C-alpha positions as CSV (number, residue, x, y, z in Angstrom):
1,M,-28.3,55.4,36.7
2,R,-30.9,55.2,34.0
3,D,-34.5,54.1,34.6
4,C,-34.4,50.9,32.5
5,S,-38.2,50.3,32.6
6,K,-39.1,53.7,31.2
7,N,-36.4,53.5,28.5
8,R,-37.6,50.1,27.5
9,A,-41.2,51.2,27.2
10,G,-40.1,54.2,25.0
11,F,-38.0,52.0,22.8
12,D,-40.9,49.6,22.2
13,R,-43.1,52.5,21.1
14,V,-40.3,53.6,18.6
15,L,-40.1,50.0,17.2
16,M,-43.9,49.8,16.8
17,A,-44.0,53.1,15.0
18,V,-41.2,52.1,12.6
19,A,-42.7,48.7,11.9
20,A,-46.1,50.2,11.0
21,T,-44.6,52.7,8.6
22,F,-42.6,49.9,6.9
23,L,-45.6,47.6,6.8
24,T,-47.6,50.2,5.1
25,V,-45.0,50.7,2.3
26,S,-44.7,46.9,1.9
27,A,-48.5,46.4,1.5
28,T,-48.7,49.1,-1.1
29,S,-45.8,47.5,-3.0
30,A,-47.5,44.0,-2.8
31,L,-50.3,45.3,-5.1
32,A,-48.1,45.0,-8.1
33,Q,-45.3,42.7,-6.8
34,T,-46.4,39.3,-5.3
35,D,-42.8,38.3,-4.4
36,P,-41.2,41.1,-2.4
37,P,-37.4,41.2,-2.5
38,R,-35.3,39.5,0.2
39,N,-34.3,41.7,3.1
40,S,-37.0,44.2,2.4
41,A,-37.7,47.1,4.8
42,A,-40.6,45.1,6.3
43,E,-38.4,42.2,6.9
44,L,-35.7,44.3,8.5
45,A,-38.4,45.9,10.8
46,I,-39.6,42.5,11.9
47,D,-36.1,41.3,12.5
48,A,-35.4,44.4,14.6
49,A,-38.5,43.8,16.7
50,I,-37.4,40.3,17.7
51,P,-36.0,40.4,21.3
52,R,-32.4,39.5,21.7
53,P,-30.3,38.9,24.8
54,E,-28.5,42.1,26.0
55,P,-24.7,42.1,26.5
56,A,-23.6,41.9,30.1
57,N,-22.9,45.2,31.8
58,V,-24.3,47.3,28.9
59,P,-27.2,49.7,29.6
60,P,-30.3,49.3,27.4
61,P,-30.4,51.5,24.3
62,T,-32.6,54.6,24.1
63,A,-34.4,56.2,21.2
64,S,-31.6,58.6,20.8
65,D,-29.2,55.8,20.1
66,F,-30.9,55.2,16.7
67,K,-30.0,57.2,13.6
68,P,-31.4,57.1,10.0
69,D,-29.9,54.3,7.9
70,A,-28.5,55.8,4.6
71,T,-28.1,52.3,3.1
72,A,-31.6,51.0,3.7
73,S,-33.1,49.2,0.7
74,V,-35.4,51.4,-1.3
75,P,-37.2,50.2,-4.5
76,D,-35.7,51.7,-7.7
77,A,-38.4,54.0,-9.2
78,A,-37.0,53.5,-12.6
79,K,-37.4,49.6,-12.4
80,T,-40.5,49.2,-10.3
81,T,-44.0,48.6,-11.6
82,E,-45.6,50.0,-8.5
83,P,-48.4,52.6,-9.1
84,K,-47.5,56.1,-8.1
85,I,-48.5,57.2,-4.6
86,T,-50.3,60.6,-4.9
87,E,-50.6,61.1,-1.2
88,K,-47.2,61.8,0.3
89,A,-46.5,59.7,3.3
90,A,-45.2,61.4,6.5
91,E,-41.5,61.2,6.8
92,P,-40.3,59.6,9.9
93,K,-38.2,61.6,12.3
94,P,-34.5,60.8,12.5
95,S,-35.2,59.2,15.9
96,D,-37.8,56.9,14.4
97,V,-35.5,55.2,11.9
98,V,-34.0,51.8,12.7
99,T,-30.5,51.1,11.3
100,A,-30.5,47.8,9.5
101,P,-27.9,45.2,10.6
102,A,-24.8,45.1,8.4
103,A,-25.3,41.4,7.8
104,A,-28.8,42.1,6.3
105,T,-27.5,44.1,3.3
106,P,-29.6,43.1,0.3
107,P,-28.0,41.1,-2.6
108,A,-26.8,42.9,-5.6
109,E,-29.9,42.4,-7.7
110,A,-32.0,44.2,-5.1
111,T,-29.8,47.3,-4.9
112,A,-30.5,50.4,-6.7
113,T,-27.2,50.6,-8.5
114,P,-25.5,47.2,-9.3
115,A,-21.7,47.0,-9.0
116,A,-20.0,47.7,-12.3
117,E,-17.5,44.8,-11.9
118,P,-17.1,41.9,-9.4
119,V,-14.4,42.5,-6.9
120,K,-11.6,40.0,-7.5
121,A,-10.4,38.2,-4.4
122,A,-6.8,39.0,-3.4
123,S,-4.3,36.3,-4.3
124,N,-2.4,34.5,-1.6
125,V,0.5,33.8,-3.9
126,P,3.5,35.9,-3.2
127,P,4.2,38.3,-6.1
128,A,7.6,36.7,-6.8
129,D,5.9,33.2,-7.4
130,Q,2.9,34.5,-9.3
131,P,4.5,34.0,-12.8
132,V,5.3,30.4,-11.9
133,A,1.7,29.9,-10.6
134,D,0.3,31.2,-13.8
135,K,2.4,28.7,-15.8
136,L,1.3,25.9,-13.5
137,R,-2.2,26.8,-14.1
138,E,-1.7,26.4,-17.8
139,L,0.2,23.1,-17.4
140,M,-2.7,21.7,-15.3
141,G,-4.9,22.0,-18.4
142,A,-4.4,20.0,-21.5
143,K,-0.7,19.3,-20.8
144,A,-1.3,17.6,-17.5
145,S,-1.3,14.1,-19.0
146,R,2.4,14.7,-20.1
147,Y,3.4,14.4,-16.4
148,F,0.6,12.3,-14.8
149,E,-0.5,9.3,-16.8
150,R,-3.0,8.0,-14.2
151,K,-6.3,9.8,-14.2
152,G,-6.6,9.6,-10.4
153,E,-3.2,11.3,-9.9
154,R,-4.1,14.1,-12.4
155,A,-7.2,14.9,-10.5
156,A,-5.5,14.8,-7.1
157,V,-2.7,17.1,-8.3
158,E,-5.1,19.5,-10.0
159,K,-7.2,19.7,-6.8
160,F,-4.0,20.2,-4.6
161,Y,-2.6,23.0,-6.7
162,T,-5.9,24.6,-7.2
163,A,-6.4,24.8,-3.4
164,R,-3.1,26.7,-3.2
165,E,-4.0,28.9,-6.1
166,F,-1.2,27.1,-8.1
167,A,1.5,28.5,-5.9
168,P,4.7,26.5,-6.5
169,L,5.5,23.9,-3.8
170,W,9.1,23.1,-4.4
171,T,10.4,26.7,-4.9
172,Q,9.9,30.0,-3.3
173,A,11.0,33.0,-5.4
174,G,13.0,30.6,-7.5
175,T,14.8,29.1,-4.6
176,V,14.4,25.4,-3.8
177,T,12.5,24.7,-0.6
178,A,13.6,22.4,2.3
179,S,10.8,20.0,1.4
180,A,12.1,19.8,-2.2
181,K,15.6,19.0,-0.9
182,G,14.2,16.2,1.2
183,V,12.2,14.7,-1.6
184,I,15.1,14.9,-4.0
185,A,17.5,13.3,-1.5
186,R,15.0,10.4,-1.1
187,L,14.5,9.9,-4.8
188,K,18.3,9.8,-5.4
189,D,18.7,7.2,-2.7
190,A,16.0,4.9,-4.2
191,A,18.6,2.3,-4.8
192,A,19.1,1.7,-1.1
193,E,15.4,0.4,-1.1
194,G,16.0,-1.9,-3.9
195,L,14.3,0.5,-6.3
196,N,15.7,2.1,-9.5
197,A,16.6,5.8,-9.1
198,A,16.3,6.2,-12.8
199,D,12.6,5.6,-12.5
200,Y,12.2,8.8,-10.5
201,P,14.0,11.5,-12.5
202,V,14.9,14.6,-10.6
203,P,14.7,18.0,-12.5
204,D,17.5,20.4,-12.4
205,F,16.2,23.5,-10.5
206,T,19.4,25.3,-10.8
207,A,19.1,25.5,-14.6
208,A,15.4,26.6,-14.4
209,A,15.8,30.4,-14.9
210,T,12.4,31.2,-16.2
211,P,8.8,30.7,-14.9
212,D,8.2,28.2,-17.7
213,A,11.2,26.1,-16.7
214,L,10.4,26.3,-12.9
215,A,6.8,25.2,-13.6
216,E,8.1,22.3,-15.7
217,A,10.5,21.3,-13.0
218,E,7.7,21.6,-10.4
219,M,5.5,19.1,-12.3
220,K,8.3,16.7,-12.9
221,L,9.3,16.5,-9.2
222,T,5.7,16.1,-8.1
223,A,5.3,13.2,-10.7
224,S,8.5,11.5,-9.5
225,M,7.4,11.8,-5.9
226,L,4.0,10.1,-6.6
227,D,5.7,7.5,-8.6
228,Y,8.1,6.7,-5.7
229,A,5.4,6.6,-3.1
230,R,3.3,4.3,-5.2
231,Q,6.1,1.9,-6.1
232,A,7.6,1.9,-2.6
233,Q,4.3,0.9,-1.1
234,S,2.9,-1.5,-3.7
235,G,5.9,-2.5,-5.8
236,R,7.4,-1.7,-9.2
237,M,5.2,-4.5,-10.6
238,H,1.8,-5.9,-9.8
239,W,2.0,-9.5,-8.5
240,S,-0.5,-10.5,-11.2
241,Q,2.2,-9.8,-13.8
242,V,4.3,-12.6,-12.3
243,S,1.9,-15.5,-11.9
244,A,-1.8,-16.3,-11.7
245,D,-1.5,-18.1,-8.4
246,I,-0.6,-15.0,-6.4
247,L,-3.2,-13.0,-4.5
248,Y,-2.5,-10.4,-1.9
249,P,-4.8,-7.6,-0.6
250,E,-4.4,-4.4,-2.6
251,H,-3.1,-1.4,-0.7
252,P,-2.5,1.3,-3.3
253,T,-1.4,4.8,-2.4
254,D,-3.8,7.7,-2.4
255,P,-2.2,10.5,-4.3
256,A,-4.1,13.1,-2.4
257,E,-2.9,11.6,0.8
258,V,0.7,11.5,-0.4
259,L,0.6,15.1,-1.4
260,A,-0.8,16.2,1.9
261,N,1.4,14.0,4.0
262,V,4.8,14.8,2.3
263,T,4.2,18.5,1.9
264,S,3.0,19.1,5.4
265,A,5.7,17.0,7.2
266,K,8.6,18.6,8.9
267,D,10.8,16.1,7.3
268,A,9.7,15.4,3.7
269,S,12.3,12.8,3.2
270,A,11.2,10.7,6.1
271,A,7.6,11.1,5.2
272,L,8.3,9.7,1.7
273,D,10.4,7.0,3.1
274,G,7.4,5.9,5.2
275,Y,5.9,4.3,2.1
276,N,8.5,1.6,2.1
277,P,7.5,-1.6,3.9
278,P,7.7,-1.4,7.7
279,H,8.4,-5.1,8.2
280,K,11.5,-6.1,10.2
281,L,12.4,-8.7,7.6
282,Y,12.3,-6.0,4.9
283,R,14.5,-3.7,6.9
284,E,17.0,-6.5,7.5
285,L,17.2,-7.2,3.8
286,K,17.8,-3.5,3.2
287,A,20.8,-3.6,5.6
288,K,22.2,-6.7,3.8
289,L,21.8,-5.0,0.4
290,A,23.9,-2.1,1.7
291,E,26.5,-4.6,3.0
292,L,26.6,-6.5,-0.3
293,R,27.1,-3.2,-2.2
294,G,29.8,-1.9,0.3
295,Q,27.3,0.8,1.5
296,G,26.7,1.8,-2.1
297,E,25.3,0.5,-5.3
298,G,28.2,1.2,-7.7
299,P,28.5,0.2,-11.3
300,V,29.4,-3.3,-12.4
301,V,33.2,-3.2,-12.7
302,Q,35.9,-5.7,-12.4
303,I,38.9,-5.0,-10.2
304,A,42.1,-6.1,-11.8
305,E,44.6,-8.3,-10.1
306,G,47.6,-6.7,-8.6
307,P,49.7,-6.3,-5.4
308,A,48.1,-6.4,-2.1
309,L,47.1,-3.0,-0.7
310,A,47.1,-2.2,3.0
311,F,46.6,1.1,4.7
312,K,48.7,1.9,7.8
313,A,47.5,4.5,10.3
314,A,49.7,7.2,11.5
315,T,51.8,6.7,14.6
316,K,54.0,9.0,16.7
317,K,57.0,7.9,14.8
318,Q,55.7,7.9,11.2
319,P,52.8,9.3,9.2
320,A,49.9,7.3,7.7
321,V,50.8,5.1,4.7
322,A,48.2,5.0,1.9
323,P,49.6,3.2,-1.1
324,E,48.8,4.5,-4.5
325,D,47.2,2.2,-7.2
326,S,45.4,2.8,-10.4
327,R,42.7,0.3,-9.3
328,V,41.6,2.3,-6.3
329,P,39.1,4.6,-8.1
330,Q,37.4,1.5,-9.4
331,L,37.4,0.0,-6.0
332,R,35.9,3.1,-4.6
333,A,33.1,2.9,-7.2
334,K,32.5,-0.8,-6.5
335,L,32.3,-0.4,-2.8
336,G,30.4,2.9,-2.8
337,V,33.1,5.2,-1.4
338,T,31.9,8.5,-2.9
339,A,34.4,10.8,-1.3
340,N,37.3,11.6,-3.6
341,A,36.1,9.3,-6.2
342,D,39.1,9.7,-8.5
343,D,41.7,9.5,-5.7
344,T,44.2,6.7,-6.3
345,H,45.3,6.3,-2.7
346,Y,44.2,3.3,-0.7
347,D,43.3,5.5,2.3
348,A,41.4,4.8,5.6
349,K,38.0,5.1,4.1
350,V,38.7,2.6,1.3
351,A,40.3,0.2,3.8
352,E,37.3,0.5,6.1
353,A,34.9,-0.3,3.1
354,V,37.1,-3.4,2.3
355,R,36.8,-4.6,5.9
356,K,33.0,-4.2,5.8
357,F,32.9,-6.3,2.6
358,Q,35.2,-8.9,3.9
359,E,32.9,-9.3,6.9
360,S,29.7,-9.7,4.8
361,A,31.6,-12.1,2.5
362,E,32.8,-14.2,5.5
363,L,36.4,-13.5,4.7
364,K,39.1,-12.8,7.2
365,V,38.6,-9.2,8.2
366,T,41.9,-7.5,7.6
367,G,41.2,-4.4,5.5
368,V,43.9,-5.6,3.1
369,L,43.0,-5.8,-0.6
370,D,44.5,-9.2,-1.4
371,D,43.8,-11.6,-4.2
372,R,41.0,-13.5,-2.3
373,T,39.2,-10.3,-1.6
374,V,39.5,-9.1,-5.2
375,K,38.0,-12.5,-6.4
376,A,35.2,-12.2,-3.9
377,I,34.4,-8.6,-5.0
378,N,34.4,-9.6,-8.7
379,S,32.4,-12.8,-8.0
380,P,29.2,-13.2,-10.0
381,K,27.8,-14.9,-6.8
382,R,27.8,-11.5,-5.2
383,D,25.8,-10.0,-8.0
384,R,23.3,-12.9,-7.8
385,Q,23.0,-12.3,-4.1
386,I,22.2,-8.6,-4.7
387,D,19.6,-9.6,-7.3
388,A,18.0,-12.1,-4.9
389,V,17.8,-9.5,-2.1
390,I,16.2,-6.9,-4.5
391,V,13.7,-9.3,-5.7
392,N,12.6,-10.4,-2.2
393,M,12.4,-6.7,-1.1
394,E,10.0,-6.2,-4.0
395,R,7.9,-9.1,-2.8
396,W,7.6,-7.7,0.7
397,R,5.9,-4.6,-0.9
398,W,3.0,-6.9,-2.0
399,L,2.3,-8.1,1.6
400,P,-0.2,-6.2,3.9
401,R,1.3,-3.5,6.0
402,Q,0.1,-5.2,9.1
403,L,0.6,-9.0,9.0
404,G,-1.3,-9.9,12.1
405,A,-4.5,-9.4,14.1
406,A,-4.1,-6.4,16.4
407,S,-6.6,-7.8,18.9
408,L,-4.4,-10.9,19.3
409,G,-1.2,-9.1,19.9
410,N,-0.5,-8.8,16.2
411,A,-0.5,-12.6,15.9
412,Y,-0.1,-14.2,12.5
413,V,1.1,-17.3,10.7
414,I,3.8,-16.9,8.0
415,L,4.9,-19.7,5.8
416,N,8.0,-19.5,3.5
417,I,7.6,-21.8,0.6
418,P,11.3,-22.1,-0.5
419,D,12.5,-22.5,3.1
420,F,9.7,-25.1,3.8
421,T,9.0,-23.6,7.2
422,L,6.0,-22.3,9.1
423,K,6.1,-19.8,11.9
424,V,3.5,-18.5,14.4
425,M,4.3,-14.9,15.4
426,Q,2.9,-12.8,18.2
427,N,4.0,-9.4,19.6
428,G,6.9,-9.3,17.1
429,A,8.4,-12.5,18.3
430,Q,8.3,-16.1,17.1
431,V,6.0,-18.3,19.2
432,W,6.5,-21.6,17.4
433,T,7.8,-23.0,14.1
434,T,7.7,-26.3,12.2
435,R,8.7,-27.9,8.9
436,V,6.2,-28.1,6.1
437,V,5.8,-29.8,2.8
438,T,4.8,-27.5,-0.1
439,G,3.5,-27.9,-3.7
440,K,5.6,-29.3,-6.5
441,P,6.9,-26.9,-9.1
442,G,4.7,-26.3,-12.1
443,Q,1.0,-26.5,-12.0
444,H,1.0,-27.8,-8.4
445,A,2.9,-24.8,-7.0
446,T,1.6,-23.6,-3.6
447,P,0.0,-20.1,-4.3
448,L,1.2,-17.0,-2.6
449,L,-1.6,-15.4,-0.6
450,T,-2.9,-13.7,2.5
451,E,-6.1,-14.9,4.1
452,T,-7.5,-15.6,7.6
453,M,-7.7,-18.8,9.4
454,K,-11.2,-19.2,10.9
455,F,-11.3,-22.7,12.3
456,I,-9.6,-26.1,12.5
457,T,-11.1,-29.5,11.8
458,V,-10.1,-32.5,13.8
459,N,-10.7,-35.8,12.0
460,P,-11.4,-34.3,8.5
461,T,-12.9,-36.0,5.6
462,W,-11.0,-35.9,2.4
463,N,-13.1,-35.2,-0.7
464,V,-11.1,-36.4,-3.7
465,P,-10.8,-33.7,-6.4
466,P,-12.1,-34.6,-9.9
467,S,-8.6,-34.3,-11.4
468,I,-7.4,-37.1,-9.1
469,I,-10.4,-39.2,-9.9
470,Y,-10.0,-39.0,-13.7
471,N,-6.2,-38.8,-13.8
472,E,-5.2,-41.3,-11.1
473,Y,-8.1,-43.2,-9.5
474,L,-10.0,-44.4,-12.6
475,P,-6.8,-45.7,-14.2
476,A,-5.9,-47.4,-10.9
477,L,-9.3,-49.1,-10.8
478,Q,-8.7,-50.5,-14.2
479,Q,-5.6,-52.2,-12.9
480,D,-7.3,-53.3,-9.6
481,P,-11.1,-53.0,-9.1
482,T,-10.6,-53.6,-5.4
483,V,-8.1,-50.8,-4.8
484,L,-10.6,-48.2,-3.4
485,Q,-12.0,-50.7,-0.9
486,R,-8.5,-51.6,0.3
487,M,-7.6,-48.0,0.7
488,G,-10.8,-47.2,2.7
489,L,-12.2,-44.9,0.0
490,K,-16.0,-44.5,-0.5
491,L,-17.3,-44.2,-4.1
492,E,-20.6,-42.6,-4.9
493,R,-22.3,-42.0,-8.2
494,A,-24.7,-39.1,-8.6
495,R,-27.9,-39.1,-10.8
496,D,-26.1,-37.0,-13.4
497,G,-23.5,-39.8,-13.7
498,S,-20.7,-37.9,-12.0
499,I,-18.5,-39.8,-9.6
500,H,-17.6,-38.6,-6.0
501,I,-14.9,-40.4,-4.0
502,S,-14.2,-39.5,-0.4
503,Q,-12.0,-40.7,2.4
504,P,-13.6,-40.9,5.9
505,P,-11.7,-39.6,9.0
506,G,-9.0,-41.9,10.4
507,E,-5.3,-42.4,10.8
508,A,-4.8,-43.3,7.1
509,N,-6.7,-40.2,5.9
510,A,-4.7,-38.2,3.3
511,L,-5.3,-35.1,5.4
512,G,-4.1,-36.8,8.5
513,R,-5.9,-35.9,11.8
514,I,-6.2,-32.1,11.5
515,R,-7.0,-29.6,8.8
516,F,-6.4,-25.8,9.2
517,N,-8.9,-23.8,7.3
518,F,-8.4,-20.4,5.8
519,P,-11.0,-20.2,2.9
520,N,-9.4,-18.9,-0.3
521,K,-10.1,-19.0,-4.0
522,F,-7.2,-21.4,-4.6
523,L,-8.8,-24.1,-2.4
524,V,-5.6,-24.8,-0.5
525,Y,-5.2,-25.3,3.2
526,Q,-2.7,-26.6,5.8
527,H,-3.1,-30.1,7.2
528,D,-1.6,-33.2,8.8
529,T,-0.3,-36.1,6.7
530,P,0.4,-39.9,7.1
531,D,3.6,-39.5,5.0
532,K,5.7,-38.3,7.9
533,N,9.0,-39.4,6.2
534,L,8.9,-36.5,3.8
535,F,9.8,-34.1,6.6
536,A,13.2,-35.5,6.9
537,K,14.2,-34.2,3.4
538,E,15.9,-30.8,3.0
539,E,13.8,-29.9,-0.1
540,R,10.1,-30.7,0.6
541,A,8.1,-29.7,-2.6
542,F,5.9,-32.8,-2.9
543,S,2.3,-31.8,-2.6
544,H,-0.3,-30.7,-5.1
545,G,-0.5,-27.2,-3.6
546,C,-1.7,-27.7,0.0
547,M,0.8,-27.3,2.9
548,R,1.5,-30.4,5.2
549,V,2.4,-29.6,8.7
550,Q,5.0,-31.7,10.6
551,N,3.4,-31.3,14.1
552,P,-0.2,-30.5,13.7
553,D,-1.2,-31.1,17.3
554,V,1.3,-28.6,18.6
555,Y,0.3,-26.2,15.8
556,A,-3.4,-26.5,16.8
557,S,-2.8,-26.0,20.5
558,T,-0.6,-23.0,19.8
559,L,-3.2,-21.3,17.7
560,L,-6.0,-22.1,20.0
561,N,-4.1,-20.7,23.0
562,I,-3.7,-17.5,21.2
563,T,-7.4,-17.2,20.2
564,M,-8.9,-18.8,23.4
565,P,-6.2,-18.6,26.1
566,N,-8.7,-19.5,28.8
567,D,-9.4,-22.9,27.4
568,K,-5.8,-24.2,28.0
569,Y,-5.5,-26.4,25.0
570,T,-2.5,-28.7,24.9
571,P,-1.3,-31.2,22.3
572,E,-2.5,-34.0,24.5
573,K,-6.0,-32.4,24.6
574,I,-6.0,-32.2,20.8
575,R,-4.9,-35.8,20.4
576,S,-7.7,-36.9,22.8
577,M,-10.2,-35.7,20.1
578,Y,-8.9,-38.1,17.4
579,G,-11.6,-40.4,16.3
580,H,-13.9,-41.0,13.3
581,S,-16.2,-38.0,13.6
582,E,-15.3,-34.5,12.3
583,I,-15.0,-31.8,15.0
584,D,-14.8,-28.1,14.0
585,I,-13.2,-25.7,16.5
586,K,-13.9,-22.1,15.5
587,F,-11.6,-19.2,16.4
588,P,-13.4,-16.3,18.1
589,T,-10.9,-14.0,16.2
590,A,-9.4,-15.2,12.9
591,I,-5.7,-15.4,12.5
592,P,-4.1,-14.0,9.4
593,V,-2.1,-16.5,7.3
594,N,0.6,-15.1,5.0
595,I,2.1,-17.5,2.5
596,T,5.3,-16.0,1.1
597,Y,8.2,-16.8,-1.2
598,Q,11.4,-15.7,0.5
599,T,14.5,-17.0,-1.3
600,A,16.5,-14.4,0.6
601,F,16.1,-13.6,4.3
602,V,18.1,-12.8,7.4
603,D,18.1,-15.4,10.1
604,D,18.1,-14.8,13.9
605,A,21.9,-14.7,13.9
606,G,21.9,-11.9,11.4
607,K,23.2,-13.9,8.5
608,L,21.8,-13.7,5.0
609,Q,20.1,-16.9,4.0
610,L,19.5,-17.8,0.4
611,R,17.2,-20.6,-0.8
612,K,16.6,-22.3,-4.2
613,D,14.2,-20.5,-6.5
614,I,12.1,-23.7,-6.8
615,Y,9.2,-22.0,-8.7
616,G,11.4,-19.7,-10.8
617,R,9.7,-16.6,-9.4
618,D,13.0,-14.7,-9.0
619,A,13.9,-15.2,-12.7
620,Q,10.5,-13.9,-13.7
621,M,10.7,-10.9,-11.6
622,L,14.3,-10.0,-12.5
623,A,13.2,-10.1,-16.2
624,L,10.7,-7.5,-15.4
625,L,12.9,-5.4,-13.1
626,K,16.0,-5.3,-15.4
627,N,14.6,-5.4,-18.9
628,T,11.3,-3.7,-19.2
629,R,9.0,-0.9,-18.3
630,G,5.4,-0.3,-18.9
631,K,3.5,-2.3,-21.5
632,D,6.5,-4.5,-22.4
633,M,6.3,-6.2,-19.0
634,E,3.6,-8.7,-20.2
635,N,5.8,-9.9,-23.0
636,V,8.9,-10.4,-20.8
637,V,6.8,-12.4,-18.3
638,A,5.4,-14.5,-21.0
639,R,9.0,-15.3,-22.2
640,A,10.2,-16.0,-18.8
641,N,7.2,-18.2,-17.8
642,P,5.5,-19.8,-20.8
643,S,2.6,-21.0,-18.6
644,Y,1.8,-17.3,-17.5
645,T,-1.8,-16.3,-17.9
646,R,-2.9,-12.9,-16.7
647,P,-5.7,-13.3,-14.2
648,S,-9.2,-12.6,-15.4
649,G,-11.9,-11.2,-13.2
650,S,-13.4,-14.5,-12.4
651,A,-13.4,-16.3,-9.1
652,L,-10.4,-18.4,-10.2
653,P,-7.6,-17.4,-12.6
654,S,-8.2,-18.2,-16.2
655,N,-5.7,-21.0,-16.2
656,V,-7.0,-22.4,-12.9
657,A,-10.7,-22.4,-12.8
658,Y,-11.3,-25.9,-14.5
659,N,-7.9,-27.1,-15.1
660,S,-7.8,-30.8,-14.4
661,D,-4.4,-30.7,-12.7
662,Y,-4.9,-27.5,-10.5
663,G,-7.4,-28.8,-8.1
664,S,-5.6,-32.1,-7.7
665,S,-4.0,-33.6,-4.7
666,G,-0.9,-35.8,-4.3
667,P,1.3,-37.6,-4.3
668,S,-1.6,-40.1,-4.2
669,F,-1.7,-43.5,-2.7
670,F,-2.0,-44.9,-6.1
671,E,1.3,-43.4,-7.2
672,R,2.9,-45.3,-4.2
673,L,1.0,-48.5,-5.1
674,F,1.4,-48.5,-8.8
675,G,4.4,-46.3,-9.5
676,G,2.5,-43.4,-10.8
677,P,0.0,-44.4,-13.6
678,S,-0.2,-42.4,-16.8
679,P,-2.7,-39.7,-16.5
680,A,-6.0,-40.5,-18.2
681,P,-7.9,-37.6,-19.9
682,A,-11.2,-36.6,-18.4
683,P,-14.4,-37.7,-20.1
684,P,-15.0,-35.3,-23.0
685,G,-17.5,-32.5,-22.3
686,R,-17.3,-32.8,-18.6
687,R,-16.8,-29.5,-16.8
688,Q,-14.7,-30.3,-13.7
689,Q,-15.6,-28.1,-10.8
690,P,-12.6,-27.0,-8.6
691,Q,-12.4,-28.8,-5.3
692,Q,-10.2,-28.7,-2.3
693,R,-6.5,-29.6,-3.0
694,W,-4.2,-31.7,-0.9
């Protein structure tokens, strides 16, 4: 065993001698060079003298373990300005030289002989894919805008391919990858999601025989994939293109995230499908769309009249009977039977498709193609139902991915305008529902929005909007100066001459006993009403934008029990607060309120329900979906909806901010008293500030 103490003392003497030698050289060099090079001999000696922990079970080194370092940094005599040293310094013995650590190798500018050429990093691209990678590098230059119109997408794609040294993603050695096959399958099946497969063209990789063609196909498939993800998540159109009174939170896709997510997934098709809405009602509409199409989209064809066709399965005594008819190929196309598309035999698969159609059309399920079934297949009503389903699937893309508050068991309120119903949902189930009155078609339409309800007000005061004051109340006062007093309204005149009319809390208040507050730029809310008779009507579009709730006391207790379960609110407890003073009850956690427009939905029994398009939203959207792309969308919307105005960046849309009709309430008491007076124009020059609606 070695004597560690003696070896250590000897090693220390070696280090001191080497350090002294190096420091002498460094001091001489400093006479002409104030900034010594990095990793000089002196620095290396100092680094070597710093104690370091020794590895376990390894004996300490001795002086004989050190050998001269042939790669130590030495100043270049041809480049240095040091004065010549006339006295030759004693050369250290081999045992006195310390080898510099490999990590301390000086940079290129400090070496005596710089490298002639930089060493090129080895490429990670397989040699078979390198020609395609080179072409992709070229396409990412000035030609990238041909494939990616959006600047953000171009930047994300360039960064993505640069990180992989432009190696192709969708092919390997010219062969289509599994990820590419998954993406292509999803794009071709876009119609099942209510999208248009023609919007996501799929390149023909089998015809791409050259690196140029493969690179071109690579870019096209990447572009189609990003288009699909963006439109599947946010919609084929932006809600602002339909109407100025729609406002949902933006949830655009991140192209970098899409690229990373789809390309790293085990199942690229499923990953891309994940950008479609996750909502249960959306998935139900998707299933109904498949039923209406007979499990396939199919072209618009008319099945001719003819003899009834019936398939008979084989028995022990006789083989299967599949009658032949020239109409069968059209029937296959209409019902989406892709197998043997040109076969004229009415076989088992065709009969099964007919049975499914009969079930969805509420016909007697026989599997026989009779006259009644042919008429139902050819019915324009069926096509209108398909259109309604597709339009409503599109609107689901506008809504937030999570409708409720996670901390409250994903609780939320959803109000469907065309169905005139409001539902409270929690943990995926309906907690409570009631009837509502919504806005009249036209300028009083209830807006579509998502906001959060923060509190409710018991015994609210109604501040009459300026539009009602000028259009309804002032004309009524001209007919009867005592009408305000008789209706319990309070009139105040400000110093600037403006008039303010309010209605104090009470049973006759226009807002009823409770107001449900979810602050929003449209100034609408939900509230009680003294006009209970309107809830008995099937179509209940009578208000000026706000939503009247049939059972506000039950609604209030339901919401309060979700947000404050320990306080045990009941409808009776709510009614005990009724009086003449406003009471605000704040929610510890706000509840999301989603106001939707569902003209097609699936009820609890699994039946497709269709509602009247009271605001003409479906017609506007179909005009966009069927007839236009890109910049032409604005013109089509304007033709379908003459009152359309694209929203500006202001707090309220441009056709809303100071419109005398937008902030109004109604139907007013004066309409009931006087049969609806003719609107009177507002005083000239007066700028009417938007106020709460009713």
